[in-house]
N, C-alpha and C positions, 0 to 999 in steps of 0.2 A: 433382310432387315438392314436398314441403313444405320450405321453407327453415328450416334449424336456427336461423338468426338470428331469423326471425319467431317460431318456436316458443319460443325462449328469452325474447324480449321479451314474448310472451303470458303465459308462466309467471310472469315477474316482475311484470307488471301485475296478474296475478290475486291478488297479495298483497292488493290492495284488496278483492276479493270474499272472500278468505280471512278477512279481518278481520270482514266481515259475517257469514260463517258461524260463525266462532269466537265472536264476541260474542253472536250469536243463540243458539248452542247451549250455551254455558257456563252460561247462566241455568237451563237444564233441570236440570243437576246441582247448581247452587248452591242453588236453592230446595228441593232434596231433602235437603240436609245438615241434620241436626238442630242442628248447631253454628250455622249461619246463622239458623235459625228461632229458636233461643234468644237469640242476640245481638241480633236485630231485635225481640225481645219478642213473639214469636208473632203475626205479622201475620195478619189475617183473610183469608178467601178473596178478598174484594174487593181488599184491599191486595196480596195475592199476584198477582192478575190485573193490578194496576196496574204491578207491576214489568215485566211484559211490555208492557202497553199504552202506557206512557209512552215506552218504547224505540221502539215502532213509530210513535208520534206524532212522535217526533224524526226518524225516517226519512222521514215524510211531509213535514216541513218541509225536510229535506235535498233531497227531490225538487223542491220549489218553488224552493229556492235554485239548483238546477241549471237550471231553466227560466229563471230571471231572469238568471243570470250565466255559465252554462256556455259560451255562444258568445263572450261578451265576454272571458272569461279564457282560453279555449282549453282543450283536453283536459288537457294537462300541468299548467298552472297551477291549474286547478280541483282536480285530484287532489292537488296539493301542499298547497293550503289545507285540504282535507279530512284529509290526514295530520296536520297540526298539531292540528286540532280533535279527531280521534279519540284522539290521544295524551293530550290534556287529559282527555277523558272517561274513558278507561281508568284514568288515574291517580286520578281522583276516586272511581271505583268501588272500586278496590283499597284506598284509604285511608279509606273511609267509616267514620264512627263512629256514625251513626244512620241510620234508614230514609230520612229526607228527603234526606240527602247521597247515599245510594245511588241514589235515584230521580234526583237531579240528574245524577249521572255517567251513568246509563243514557240519559237524554234527550239529553245532549251527544254521547255516542258514537253514539246512534241517528241524530242529525242528520248526523254525518260519514259513516257507512256508507250512509245513505240516498242521499246525493249520489254516493258512490263507486260503489255497486252498479249504478247506471244509467249512469255514465260509462264504466266499464271495458268493457262490451260495445260501446258506441259506438266507443271507441278501437280495440278489437281488430277490429271489423268494417271499420274504415276502413284498417287496415294489412294486411288479409288478402287473398290472391289468391282469386278467385271459386271455384276448384275445391277449395280447402281452408278456406273461411271457416267451415264448420260445425265443423271441428276447432279451428282457432285461436280463432275467436269463442266456441266452446263451452267453451274453457278457463276463461272467466270463471265459468261455471256450476260447473265442476269445482272452482274455488277456493272456492265457497260450500260445496259438499258436503265438501271436504277440511277446511275450517274446522269444519264441524259434527262430522265424525268425530274430528278432533283434540281438540276441546273435550270430547267424550263420553269419550274415553280418559283425558284429563287429569282430568276429574271423577271417573272411576272410580278412578284411581290415588290421588287425594287422599282417597278414602274410607278408605284404609289409613293415613293420617296420624293422629297422636294427636288425640283430640277437642279441638277448639278452633278459633281463627280461621284457622290455617294451612290448614285443609281447604278454605276457600273464598276466602281472600285470595290464596294462591299461584296458583291457576288464573286468577284475574282479572288478576294481575300479568303473566302470560305473554303477554298481549295487547300490552303496552306497547311492546316493541322493534319490532314489525312496522310500525307507522306511521312510525317513524324510518327504518327500512331502506328502505321504499318512497320516502319523501321524498328520501333521498340519491340513489337511482337516478333519480328523476324530474328532479332538477336537474343530473345529470351525463351519463348515457349513453342515456337513453330517447329514441327518435326521435319527432319531432313527427308529427302526422297530415298526410300530404300534401294530403288533401282540405281540411283546415282552413287550410293555408297558401295553397292556391289561393283559397279564399274570402276570405282576408285580402289578396289581391293580391300574393302572393309566389310566382309560378309557378316561378322558377328554384330557390328553396329547396325547393319542393314536389317538383320533378323530382329533385333530388339525394337527398332523403329517400326518394322512391319507388324509385329505382334501387337505393339501399342496401338497402332492405327486401326488394326482389324479386330481388336479384342472383343467386341460385342456383335460383330456382323457375321461371324462364321464360327464353326466349331474349331477346336484346337487342331484336330487332324487335318481339316480342310485348309487351315491357315498354313500348316507346315508343308502340305502337299503343294499348295500354290507357290510358296516361297521356294521350295526345291526346284520346281519347274522354271520359275522366274530366274533363279540363279544360274541354272544350267544353260538356259537359252541366252542370257546376257553374256555369259562366259564364251559360249559358242560364237555369238555375233562379234565379240571382241577379237576372237581369233581371225576373223575376216576384216578386221579394222581397215577402213579405206584410207588411203594417203592423199587422195586428190579428188576433185569434183568429177574428173573423168571416171574414176573408179566408182564413185557414188552412182552416177547415172548408167554405169555398165552393170553393176551388181543389183541395184535397187531402183531401176528406172521407173517402174510402174508406181511404186510407193512415193518416190520423190516428186514425180510429175503430178500425181493425184493431190498431194499436199499443197503444192504450189498452185495448181489449177483451182482448188477450192477457195483459196484466198483471193486469187485474181478475180475469180467469178463474182465474189461479193462486192468488190469495187464497181464492177461493170453492170451491176443491177441498178446503179444510180442512187444508192441509199444515202451517201453523203451529200450528193447534190440536192436531193429532195429535202434532207434534214437541214442543211445549212441555209438554203435559199427559199424555204417555204415562206419566210417573212416577205421576200420580194414579191412572191405570188399574191399573198394576202394584201400587201400594200397596193398592188396593181388593180385589185378589185375594189379599192376605195374604202377599205376597212380602217377603223380608228386604231391608233397605236395600242391602246389597252386591249382591244378586241384581238389584235394580232398576237399579243403576248399570251392571252388565255388560250387561244387556239394552239399555240406552240406548246403550252403546258399540257393541254389535252392530248396532243400528239405524243408527248413523252409518257403520259399515263397509259395510253394504248400500247406503246412499245413494251413497257415494263410488265404490264398485266399479261399480255400475250406471251412474252418470254417466260415468265414464271410458270404459267399454266401448262405450256407445252413441255417445258423442261421436266415438270413433275409427272405429267400424264402421258407423254408421247415418246420422248427421246429413247428411253429404255424399252418401252413397250412396243412401239411401232418400228423403231430403227432409224439409223442415220440416213441410209440410202433413200428410203421413202420420204423422209422429211425434206431432203434436198430436192428430190424430183417434184414433190408437191409444192414446195416453196417457189421454185423457178417457174413452174407452170402457172401458178397463181400470179406471180409478178408480171409475167408476159401479158396476161389478160387485164390485170389491173392498170398497168401503165398505158395500154391502148385505151382503156376506158378513161383514164385521167387526161390523156392528150385530147381525146374527143370532147370531153366536157369543158376543158379549158379553152379549146378552140371556139366553141359556140357561146360560152357564158362568161369568160374572163372579163371582157370589156362591155358586157351587156348590162342592162338595168334589171335583169331578171334575178331577183334575190334567191328564188328557189333553185334556179339553174346554178348560181354561184355556190349554193349549198351542196349540190351534187358534185361540183368541181372540187370542193374542199373534201368531200367524202372520199374521193380518189386518193388523196394524200393519206387519209387515215386507214383506208383499206390496204395501202402499201405497207404502212407501219405494222398492221396486223399480220400480213403475210410474211414480211421480211423478219421481224423480230419474233414472231411466233414459230416460224419454221426453219429459218436459216441462221439467225444470229449466233445462238449458242452452239448449234449443230456444226457449223462450219469451223469455228475455232477449235472445238473438241476433235472433230474428225481429222483435221489437218495434223493434229498432234498425235493422236492415238494410233494412226496407221503407220507411223515411222518406227524403224528399229532404234533401239536405245543409242547406239553410237552416232546416229544421224539426227536425233530428235531436235537438238538445239540448232544444229547447222542448217537443216532444211527448213525448220519453222522460222528461223531468222530470214532465210531467203524468201519464204512464202509471205511473211509479213512485209518484207521490203517490196515485193511485187505488188501486194495489196495497196501499200501506201504510194508507191510510184505511180501506179495507174490512177489512184485517187487524186494525186497532184494534177495530173493532166485534165481529168474530167471536171474537177472542182474549180480549178483556176479558170476554166472556160465558162463556168456557170453563169456569172452575171452577164457576160457578153452574149452568150448563147440565148439566155432567156430574153435579152433585149432585142435580139435580131431574129433568130428562127423560132423563138418562143417555145410553145409546147411540142414542136417537132423534135426538140432535143430528146424527148422521152423515147423516140423511135430508135435512137442509137442504142439505148439500154434494152429495148425490146429485142433487137437483133442479137446483141451480145448474150442476153439471157437465153434466147433460143439456141444459140450455139452451145453454150455450156450445159443446157438441158440434154443435148445429144451426147456430150462428153461424159456427163454424170451417168446417163443411162448405160453407156457402153463400158465405162472404165472405173466406176466407183462401186466396189463390192461392199457388202454389209459388214459391220464391225461390232454390233451390239452383243452383249452378254458373252464376250470372249475376253480372256486376259489379254494384256498388251502383247504378250509373247505369242499367243495363239493366233492373233490377227495375221501373222506372217503367212499362215496357210491360205488365207483368202486371196493372197497375191501370188501364190505359187512358190513361196519360199519355204525352206525347211523349218520344222518345229521340233525341238528336242522332246522326246517322250521319256518318262521315268516310270519304272515299275516298283510297286510296293513302297512308295515314298511315305505312305501313311504310318510307317513304323518309326519315322524320324520324330525326334522331340526337340524342343527348344534348346536342350543342353547338348545336342549332337554337335560334335566338332566338325571342322572342315575336312579333316582326314577321314572321319567316319562317313561324311557325305560322299567323298570320293570313292571310298571302299564299297559302300552299299550301292552306289550308282553303278560301279563296274560289275558287281556281282549280279545285278539284275538286268544288264543289257541283253537285248535279244539279238542285235546284229549291229554291224558297223557300216556306215555309208560315208561317202565323201561329198562335201558340199563346198564348191569353190576350192580354196587351197587349204581348208581346215578339215580335220577328221574329228567326228564327234559321234556319240552313241544314239541309236534309236531315234532317227528322225521320222516325223510323220508330217508330210506336207503335200497337199493335193491342190493343183491349180484350179483356177476358175471358180473360186468361192467355196470349195469343199470345206467342210468343217474338220478341224483338227481333233485328234483324240489322244487320250493317254494310252500308251502301249501297255 
């Protein structure tokens, strides 16, 4: 049973990813308005690409910032800082009086949402029960697609405004309140991550937050048992605390590479290229400006609807691994279809053929947002051990954004020269990552974050008779009871800990 409290907290936290989706999506309709083009003195294709590229570059820097400061500040404090920065960036965009100022606003906002979009999935994965982590953690992805859909409809509606600055300034201004709203919630009622509190040496605060978060989703005994295992596993992992990235990739190579790979993979499906430059495709087909804007709005609706449906019905039930494999397989076929349709019908007078070409864009939205969007952000966070979660997710997000800069900056020129053949680059990349996912991505569903270690061959602490623990149990009691129930002692790395159960190659961990 999903706790309404956890669900509500997840929806509120997803304002952070909503900002990412809205600010990412609003530029699609902004650059399509003739009023914006005229006001900015008709920027070239290269400069139009820069509007998108500098934003993604800012996101990459935000990912680096999370790597450097995410653990030091904690989940809530880091998101609070990003709320302040994104508000500044959106104000600058809205008030821009020239192209340079507009680019400055884009890069500042990109920096903030780049840090935010990687932190929200971490936070949600850490407050979610294992049986519904796909739903609650997946809400972060739904926030992205909801932001995209909202921005598309706002952009479409603004097309009916009188010609002038209001057409593009008002949609940009609608971003401003959300960072303020999220900031207010973060400093007042949002719970802290229990796992982060354990790592900071505050187990009693962690227990109180954990019980509050899980109060209606499990029995008291199950909650205490899960907390005890969580505490012991995090304390064990902290004994192996790595001091350098060399140590990270020596001790946790599989998990670190899988997290980075799953984020790099999403960029190389071509999702941002298709989303940003679909207006160029529609314009090349001779469609009217308002028709283009409604097609973009429909695209956003397909994204959000598919994302919500699969997060609710598939992610926990079917599993992350199957979602990723099915998503990549679908994208390969769909992009081949889209390339063929655009080759034959993009410049033709065949209206039915043009409709089939546009269908390829919508099928891509269905596959990517239905199967990959929420799954990849969640999977990249949940497979990492606690000490590395911010560090590696920051690197993964940076990789995602850096690759996006390259493929997106090339978008306008590529569509103008090699046209639909650009899709075949993404087909090849998706096929490569399909093989990587099949061979190296184990399943993570319905396991606690600590038990996922077993799927990667790492040790998992087992505890016997933890159901006798109660919320009032002290830390000394925990240590005493844990020692009295240990079955054996093993050594993992440089740390000694009790009762490990870890079997490689995807074996399920168990309580000893």
